[in-house]
Structures are given as C-alpha cells and as structure tokens.
C-alpha positions in Angstrom: -5.5 -14.5 4.5 -7.4 -12.6 7.5 -8.6 -9.8 5.9 -9.9 -9.1 2.3 -9.2 -5.8 0.4 -12.4 -5.0 -1.6 -12.1 -3.0 -5.1 -15.8 -1.7 -5.4 -15.5 1.8 -6.8 -16.7 0.8 -10.6 -17.1 4.4 -11.7 -14.4 6.1 -13.2 -13.8 9.6 -11.9 -12.2 12.3 -14.0 -8.4 12.3 -14.0 -6.8 14.7 -11.9 -5.4 17.8 -13.5 -1.9 19.4 -12.8 -3.2 22.5 -11.6 -5.7 21.0 -9.2 -3.5 18.6 -7.7 -0.5 21.4 -7.4 -2.9 23.4 -6.0 -3.8 20.8 -3.4 0.0 20.0 -2.6 0.7 23.8 -2.2 -1.8 24.3 0.7 -5.1 24.9 -1.3 -8.3 23.6 -1.0 -8.7 20.3 0.8 -10.7 17.5 -0.3 -11.7 16.0 2.9 -12.7 17.3 6.5 -9.9 17.8 8.9 -10.0 14.9 11.4 -10.5 15.0 15.1 -8.3 12.9 17.6 -9.7 10.9 20.5 -6.4 11.0 22.7 -5.7 8.1 25.0 -3.2 7.8 28.1 0.1 9.6 27.0 -1.6 11.9 24.5 -1.8 9.3 21.8 -5.1 7.1 21.2 -7.5 5.8 18.1 -9.0 8.0 15.6 -12.6 8.7 15.5 -14.9 8.5 12.8 -15.3 6.2 9.9 -12.7 4.3 7.7 -11.6 7.4 6.0 -11.0 9.6 9.0 -7.2 10.2 10.4 -4.5 12.8 11.2 -5.2 15.7 13.7 -6.3 19.1 13.4 -3.3 20.2 15.4 -1.0 18.4 13.1 2.5 19.9 12.2 3.2 22.4 9.7 3.6 19.7 6.6 0.4 18.0 7.5 -1.4 21.4 7.7 0.0 22.3 4.4 -0.7 19.2 2.6 -4.0 18.4 4.3 -5.0 15.0 2.8 -4.3 14.9 -0.8 -5.9 11.5 -1.7 -6.0 12.6 -5.6 -2.3 12.4 -5.6 -0.8 9.9 -2.9 1.5 6.6 -3.1 0.7 3.2 -3.4 4.3 2.7 -1.8 4.9 -1.1 -0.9 8.6 -2.4 -0.8 9.5 -2.1 -4.5 11.4 0.0 -6.9 9.3 1.9 -9.2 10.9 2.9 -12.4 9.3 5.8 -14.3 10.1 8.3 -16.9 8.8 11.6 -18.4 8.9 13.3 -21.9 11.6 12.5 -23.8 13.9 15.6 -25.0 16.8 15.8 -27.5 16.6 12.2 -28.6 16.4 10.6 -24.9 12.9 9.0 -24.6 11.0 8.0 -21.6 10.9 4.6 -20.2 8.4 3.0 -17.9 8.3 -0.4 -16.3 5.3 -1.3 -13.9 6.3 -1.8 -10.6 6.3 -5.8 -9.4 3.1 -6.6 -7.1 4.2 -7.5 -3.9 1.2 -9.4 -2.0 0.6 -8.0 1.6 1.1 -10.1 4.6 -2.1 -9.6 6.7 -1.5 -7.8 9.7 -2.0 -9.9 13.1 -5.0 -9.4 14.7 -7.1 -7.2 12.3 -10.6 -8.6 11.9 -11.9 -10.4 9.0 -13.6 -8.4 6.1 -13.2 -5.0 4.5 -10.2 -3.4 5.5 -11.7 0.0 6.4 -14.3 -1.7 8.5 -11.5 -3.8 10.1 -9.8 -0.3 10.9 -13.1 1.0 12.6 -13.3 -2.0 14.8 -9.8 -1.9 15.8 -10.5 1.9 16.6 -13.1 1.3 18.8 -11.0 -1.7 20.6 -8.3 0.5 21.5 -10.6 3.6 22.7 -12.1 1.0 24.8 -8.9 -0.9 26.2 -6.3 1.4 25.5 -3.6 -1.1 26.9 -4.3 -3.5 24.4 -1.1 -4.0 22.6 -2.2 -6.4 20.2 -4.8 -4.3 18.7 -2.6 -1.0 18.8 -0.3 -3.1 16.5 -2.8 -4.6 14.5 -4.2 -1.1 13.8 -0.8 0.6 13.1 -0.3 -2.2 10.5 -3.6 -1.7 8.8 -2.9 2.1 8.7 0.1 0.8 6.4 -2.4 -1.2 4.4 -4.7 1.6 3.7 -2.0 4.1 2.6 -1.4 1.6 0.2 -4.9 0.4 -1.0 -6.6 4.1 -0.8 -3.2 5.9 -1.9 -2.8 7.9 1.2 0.4 8.3 2.5 -0.9 10.4 5.3 -2.0 7.3 7.0 1.9 6.4 7.6 2.0 9.1 10.5 -0.9 7.5 12.3 0.8 4.2 11.6 4.1 5.2 13.0 1.9 6.5 16.4 0.0 3.4 16.7 3.1 1.1 16.5 4.9 3.1 18.9 1.8 2.8 21.3 2.0 -1.0 20.8 5.8 -1.1 21.5 5.5 1.0 24.6 2.9 -1.2 26.3 4.9 -4.4 25.2 8.2 -3.8 24.3 9.4 -6.5 21.7 6.2 -7.7 20.3 7.0 -9.4 17.1 3.6 -8.1 15.7 4.4 -4.4 16.5 7.9 -4.9 14.9 6.7 -6.6 11.9 4.6 -3.4 11.3 7.2 -1.5 11.7 9.2 -3.4 9.1 6.6 -3.1 6.7 6.0 0.9 7.4 9.9 1.5 7.0 9.8 -0.5 3.7 7.0 1.4 2.4 8.7 4.7 3.1 11.8 3.4 1.2 13.9 2.6 4.5 14.9 -0.5 3.4 17.7 -0.5 6.1 15.5 0.2 8.7 13.0 -2.7 7.3 15.5 -5.0 7.5 16.4 -4.3 10.9 12.9 -4.4 12.4 12.1 -7.7 10.5 15.1 -9.5 12.1 14.0 -8.4 15.5 10.5 -9.5 14.9 12.0 -12.9 13.6 14.1 -12.8 16.7 10.7 -12.9 18.8 8.6 -15.1 16.6 10.5 -17.2 13.6 7.3 -17.9 12.0 5.7 -14.4 11.9 4.7 -14.0 8.1 4.5 -10.2 7.6 8.2 -10.2 9.0 9.3 -12.8 6.7 7.7 -11.0 3.8 9.0 -7.8 4.8 12.5 -9.5 5.2 12.5 -10.8 1.8 11.5 -7.1 0.1 14.0 -5.2 2.3 16.8 -7.4 0.8 15.9 -7.4 -2.4 15.4 -3.7 -2.3 19.0 -3.7 -0.8 20.3 -5.4 -3.9 21.3 -8.5 -1.8 19.5 -10.8 -4.1 21.2 -14.1 -3.1 20.5 -13.3 0.5 16.6 -12.6 -0.5 16.5 -16.1 -2.4 17.5 -17.8 1.0 15.3 -15.4 2.7 12.4 -16.8 0.4 13.3 -20.3 0.7 13.0 -20.3 4.6 10.1 -18.2 4.6 8.2 -20.7 2.4 9.5 -23.6 4.4 8.1 -21.8 7.6 4.6 -19.8 6.3 3.9 -21.0 2.7 1.3 -19.0 1.1 0.7 -16.2 -1.4 2.7 -13.5 0.1 5.7 -15.6 0.4 5.0 -17.1 -3.2 4.6 -14.0 -4.9 8.0 -12.8 -3.7 9.9 -15.6 -4.3 8.6 -15.4 -8.0 10.3 -11.7 -8.4 13.3 -12.9 -6.6 13.4 -15.5 -9.3 12.6 -13.2 -12.1 15.4 -11.0 -10.9 18.0 -13.6 -11.6 16.8 -14.5 -14.9 14.8 -17.3 -13.9 11.7 -16.5 -15.6 10.2 -20.1 -15.7 10.6 -20.5 -11.9 9.5 -17.2 -11.3 6.1 -18.1 -13.6 6.0 -21.7 -11.6 5.9 -19.9 -8.2 2.9 -17.7 -9.4 1.3 -20.5 -10.7 1.4 -22.2 -7.4 0.2 -19.0 -5.6 -2.7 -18.8 -7.7 -3.4 -22.5 -7.3 -3.7 -21.7 -3.8 -5.8 -18.3 -4.2 -9.6 -18.8 -3.2 -10.9 -15.4 -2.1 -11.7 -12.8 -5.4 -9.0 -10.1 -4.3 -6.2 -13.2 -4.0 -7.1 -14.3 -7.8 -7.0 -10.8 -8.7 -3.9 -10.1 -7.2 -1.9 -13.0 -8.4 -3.5 -13.2 -11.9 -2.2 -9.7 -12.3 1.5 -10.5 -11.2 1.3 -13.4 -13.8 0.1 -10.6 -16.5 3.0 -8.4 -15.4 5.6 -11.0 -15.7 4.1 -12.0 -19.4 4.1 -8.3 -20.0 7.5 -8.1 -19.3 8.5 -10.9 -21.6 6.4 -9.3 -24.5 3.7 -12.4 -24.4 0.7 -9.7 -24.9 -1.9 -12.5 -25.4 -1.2 -14.4 -22.1 -0.6 -10.7 -20.4 -4.2 -9.8 -22.0 -5.7 -13.3 -20.7 -4.3 -13.1 -17.1 -5.8 -9.4 -17.1 -9.1 -11.0 -17.9 -8.8 -13.6 -15.1 -7.9 -10.7 -12.5 -10.7 -8.2 -13.5 -13.5 -11.2 -13.6 -12.5 -11.7 -9.8 -12.2 -7.9 -9.3 -13.7 -5.7 -11.9 -12.1 -2.5 -10.5 -9.1 -3.8 -9.7 -6.2 -1.1 -10.6 -3.3 -3.0 -11.3 -5.1 -5.1 -13.8 -6.3 -2.2 -15.6 -3.0 -0.8 -15.8 -1.6 -3.7 -17.2 -4.4 -4.1 -19.5 -3.7 -0.4 -20.9 0.2 -1.3 -21.5 -0.9 -4.2 -23.3 -3.4 -2.6 -25.6 -1.2 0.3 -26.0 2.0 -2.2 -27.1 -0.9 -4.0 -29.6 -1.4 -0.6 -31.0 -4.9 -0.3 -29.4 -4.2 3.6 -28.1 -7.7 4.5 -27.9 -8.4 1.6 -25.2 -5.3 2.2 -23.7 -5.9 5.5 -22.8 -9.5 4.9 -21.3 -7.7 2.1 -19.1 -4.9 4.5 -17.9 -7.6 7.4 -17.2 -9.4 5.3 -14.7 -5.8 4.2 -13.4 -4.5 7.8 -13.0 -8.2 8.9 -11.6 -7.7 6.5 -8.8 -3.7 6.2 -8.2 -2.3 9.1 -9.8 1.1 7.3 -9.3 4.5 8.5 -11.4 4.7 5.1 -13.5 0.9 5.3 -14.3 1.4 9.3 -15.1 3.9 8.8 -17.5 2.3 6.1 -19.5 -0.8 7.8 -19.8 1.4 11.0 -20.7 3.2 8.9 -23.2 0.1 7.6 -24.8 -1.1 11.4 -25.3 2.1 12.2 -26.6 2.2 9.5 -29.5 -1.2 10.8 -30.3 0.1 14.4 -30.5 -1.9 15.6 -27.9 1.0 17.5 -26.1 -0.9 19.5 -23.9 -2.5 16.5 -21.9 1.0 15.0 -21.9 2.6 17.7 -20.4 -0.2 17.7 -17.7 0.4 14.3 -16.8 4.0 14.7 -16.6 3.8 17.9 -14.3 1.9 15.8 -11.9 4.8 13.8 -10.8 6.7 16.9 -9.3 3.6 16.9 -7.1 3.8 13.5 -6.5 7.4 13.8 -5.2 6.6 16.7 -3.2 3.6 14.5 -1.2 5.9 11.5 -0.8 8.6 13.4 0.6 6.4 15.4 3.0 5.1 11.9 4.3 8.6 10.4 5.0 8.9 8.7 1.9 12.5 8.7 -0.3 11.5 9.1 -3.7 15.0 9.7 -5.3 14.7 6.5 -7.6 11.5 7.8 -8.9 13.2 11.5 -8.9 16.2 10.5 -11.0 14.4 9.0 -14.2 11.8 11.4 -14.1 14.2 14.5 -14.0 16.3 13.0 -16.4 13.7 12.5 -19.3 12.2 16.0 -18.4 15.7 17.4 -19.1 16.6 18.8 -15.1 19.9 16.7 -15.5 21.5 18.2 -12.3 18.5 17.0 -10.1 18.2 13.7 -11.9 22.0 13.0 -11.4 21.7 14.2 -7.5 18.9 12.0 -6.9 20.3 9.0 -8.7 23.7 9.3 -6.8 22.0 9.3 -3.7 19.8 6.3 -4.3 22.9 4.6 -5.3 24.5 5.7 -2.2 21.8 3.8 -0.1 21.5 0.9 -2.4 23.0 -1.1 -5.1 19.9 -2.6 -7.3 19.6 -3.2 -10.9 16.7 -0.7 -10.7 19.2 2.1 -9.1 22.0 1.0 -11.4 19.8 2.0 -14.4 18.6 4.8 -12.8 22.2 6.2 -12.2 23.4 5.0 -15.7 20.3 6.9 -17.7 21.1 10.0 -15.2 24.8 10.0 -16.2 23.6 9.8 -19.9 21.7 12.5 -19.8 24.5 14.5 -18.2 26.6 13.5 -21.4 28.6 11.4 -19.4 28.3 8.2 -21.3 31.8 6.4 -20.4 30.8 6.8 -16.8 27.3 5.5 -17.4 28.3 2.4 -19.2 29.9 1.0 -16.1 26.3 1.4 -14.4 24.3 0.0 -17.3 26.3 -3.0 -17.4 25.4 -3.6 -13.8 21.7 -3.1 -14.3 22.1 -5.9 -17.1 24.3 -8.2 -15.3 22.0 -10.2 -13.2 19.9 -11.8 -16.1 16.9 -9.3 -15.1 14.9 -9.4 -18.7 13.7 -5.8 -18.3 13.6 -3.9 -22.1 13.8 -0.4 -20.7 17.1 -1.7 -19.2 18.2 -3.1 -22.4 17.3 -0.1 -24.1 19.3 2.3 -21.8 22.4 0.4 -22.4 21.8 0.3 -26.2 21.5 4.4 -26.2 24.8 4.3 -23.7 26.8 2.0 -25.6 25.9 4.1 -28.9 26.8 7.4 -27.2 29.7 5.7 -25.8 31.2 4.8 -29.1 30.4 1.0 -29.7 27.9 0.6 -32.3 28.1 -3.3 -32.4 27.0 -3.3 -28.4 24.4 -1.0 -29.4 22.9 -2.8 -32.0 22.9 -6.0 -29.7 21.2 -4.8 -26.8 18.9 -2.7 -29.0 17.6 -6.0 -30.9 17.7 -7.6 -27.2 14.9 -4.7 -25.9 12.9 -4.8 -29.4 12.9 -8.6 -29.3 12.1 -9.2 -25.5 9.2 -6.5 -25.3 8.8 -4.3 -28.3 6.0 -2.2 -26.9 7.7 -1.4 -23.6 6.6 2.1 -23.5 4.8 4.1 -26.2 7.7 6.9 -26.4 10.6 4.6 -25.5 9.6 1.9 -28.2 8.8 4.6 -31.0 12.3 6.0 -30.5 14.0 2.5 -30.2 12.7 2.0 -33.4 14.0 5.2 -35.0 17.5 4.2 -33.4 17.2 0.8 -34.7 17.1 2.8 -38.6 20.1 5.3 -37.6 22.2 2.1 -36.5 21.5 0.4 -39.7 
C-alpha cells in the first residue's frame, strides 16, 4: 500500500446525545471553525490549513446549514448497510455489520499518515496548480478522509479536486478511478461502474478502478459479473483490496469456505499494522455471521493488537460480547464506537443493548440519531434509502419505510434491497407480497441470520407455519445472537410456533 491509515485516538469520548446531534444537523452550533479557501485558476484550488480543514466560508445553503458535523457522519464505502430500529408490535429490529471493503490506495498519495499526505498534496497543487496527478490524488484522498474521519462534507471537496484533474487532463485514469470511488461512496453504483470502466479503458491495471468495479457490480446485484471482475482483478493486481472483495463475492454466493480462504490469503500478505487490523476484522466479521463467536473474538484480538483503537474491530467485538451475554462489556465497546462513528448500524446495536437492559430512554436516544444521520448523508449527496427503509420499518413509520425500500429496489436488485423491501412490506401488513422478496433475499445462498429471521416472520404471517419454523431454526442455528432485540424476539416466536 502507498499510504497507511493510523488510528491513534485511544481515548473514548462521550457518545453523542440525540439532542446535541440534531441541533448540529439543523444549523445549531459548529464543532469546527469555518475553513478558508485558497483559490487557484478557474476559481478552484487547494484548501489551506491542516488535515482537518476543508470547505468554504461561502458555501451553499446546505453547507452553511450543516456546517461540519463530524459527530454524526458517514463511513460510506461501496457497501450495503443493514440497519434497524426499535421493534414495535412484535416486529423486532435486526442489524448486520456491513462488510469491510479495503480501500485501494489513491495513486500519487504520499506514503505515511493520510492526513499528512493530504496536507502535502494541498501544498503541491498550490505550488503547481496544473499538476493533474496531484489534483486526482487529492480528490481520492478526500474520499478516504470521508471514510476514515466519518466526515461526508469531504465529498464535495473530492468532487472539485477530481473535476479539476479531469479538466487539466481529460481521460486521466487516476481521476476517473477517483470518480468511481466517490460515486460508490455516495451509493451511486451505476455511476461508479461507468467511471470504473472508463478508467480501466485508459489503464487496465488501475487497482482503484478494479476494486471499485467489483464494488459497483456487487451493489447492483450482478453477482456473477462481480465474481468475474474479482477474478480479473486478481489476475491483474493481486493484493489486499482485491482479496477482500473476492472474499465477499464468494460469501454472497454461499461459499463461506472460499471467502475464508481468500481472507486468509489477504492476511498472509499483510505486513503493516493497519493492514493486519483490517483483514483480521474481516475474518472476525465472517466468523460472527456464521455464529463462530470464539473465532470471531480471537480475530478481533489480533486486529486490536495491531491497532488498539480500530473501530470496526471494537464494533465486532461488541457484537460478539453481546451474543455471549456479556452485555456490560458490549455496551462499553459500542459506546466507544458510537462516539467515533455514529452510523446507523452502530447506533441500533447500542440502542438494542440498552433496550434489553431496560434502559428505554437511552435506547430511544440512539434510535433518534438515525434520522439525523440520514439527513446529513442526503445533504452530502449520499443515497440513504436502504438505511432509511429498515430503520423506518422498525420504528413504525411504515409509509416512509415502504417508499424508501421501493425506491432502492428500483435502482438495484441485491439480496440486501430484497430483504429491505420484504421487511417494509411486512411492516405494512402486506406479507403475501413480501414473501416474494424474502425468497429473493435468501436465494443466493448468502448465510445471513437477519434475512432468515425476516423470512420466518413473513412466512408465519403469510400462513406457512412449517416454512416459518424452518427459517427460524436456520436463523438461530446460524447465529443465535444476531441482534440483542431480534434474537430475543426470535426465541419468543420459536415458542409461539411450538
């Protein structure tokens, strides 16, 4: 890799409270000073200041309204995030950890700390404003900062820098690959595929474009094409970004053994601490989804020895602890996670942990943050319909849930969008129609306990007790602690079904 992502924030800040974050999102206090811009030719240029600077004092209404809400932001790579909220009327929430996607390093980013690299690139384009390679690297680095710092306001800066690179050198593969990564981060997977293909037409060996192409095909539900793309990428640029994507494509097709083998291959090639942490956490998440809690805990320990403050490893360890009944320890982990990355899946998991402990006020506080997260995501060009669909369904806003799920299904047909639409239709009392989508969600062989549980509930409401028993048993046999609230209510349904 050409850059390393350091996780040095060892202290655990206080988790964001709903009122604080909502006030931030609706134009209340700012957490950082407004940032000045150093303009280059044609009115665009590098930003001055340290790694945390960015944005413009004279930005548009949305930028002025939102400011820089670092406390509530989006670690949005090209991945489907399955979230849920508080259960109501027998419809418990379920959550699933999003799969890790290792980022291919932006071409031209200086080695070392990502933030330091961004500062170097800013200085470089300020001194050489026609350096298209540095502009492209800066744009791609902003996409990475949005992910690692949970700051979606970086997307606008990335857009400007990449656009500058392409004006200076139309067709430059580094800038087109950056555009692909940016589109994927905003959940525009059709755009991501288009830009990745253009980049690969210019340079068939561009690692970032190869990785983004796999991501886009996965998120568009083209799993066969994604597998072929992963094999092509492996032949051209074997390495951790490709190995981890290949693993997820295999898992989506039900090949857990193949997925594990690909991740072991990635771990064997990892040398830097952050690489080890990343791949070990991916192995932990794979083990978690299969209900192998001892292995998952062991993999988390490996990741945290390499990077003690690595958030995905802390989040996965928290889920494992919750599944094993270690609720206090799980809450401690998730509080740290939510303080640093208040994403929907993280918020729901912590909320459910509070709920099963009987702390309804704190659980509602976590669930309330999801709406604020969605608003911030949309304001920064991110499509959040998939997240909205399950969150709204589990919060009881059935009209919102169904509208969001239908909109997302209209854009892409994946197992995740099929599950979201099935669950939203169930929430609207339309279980016969929901069954069609629940079947599609479980058709590829992907072993995901929340999907199995959703199908069990829908089969039951549709009148098929035998099928309901089958899918409920499949969910609890696979991962009996798939979510604090969902697993609890699954056991209740099991008793109801006899």
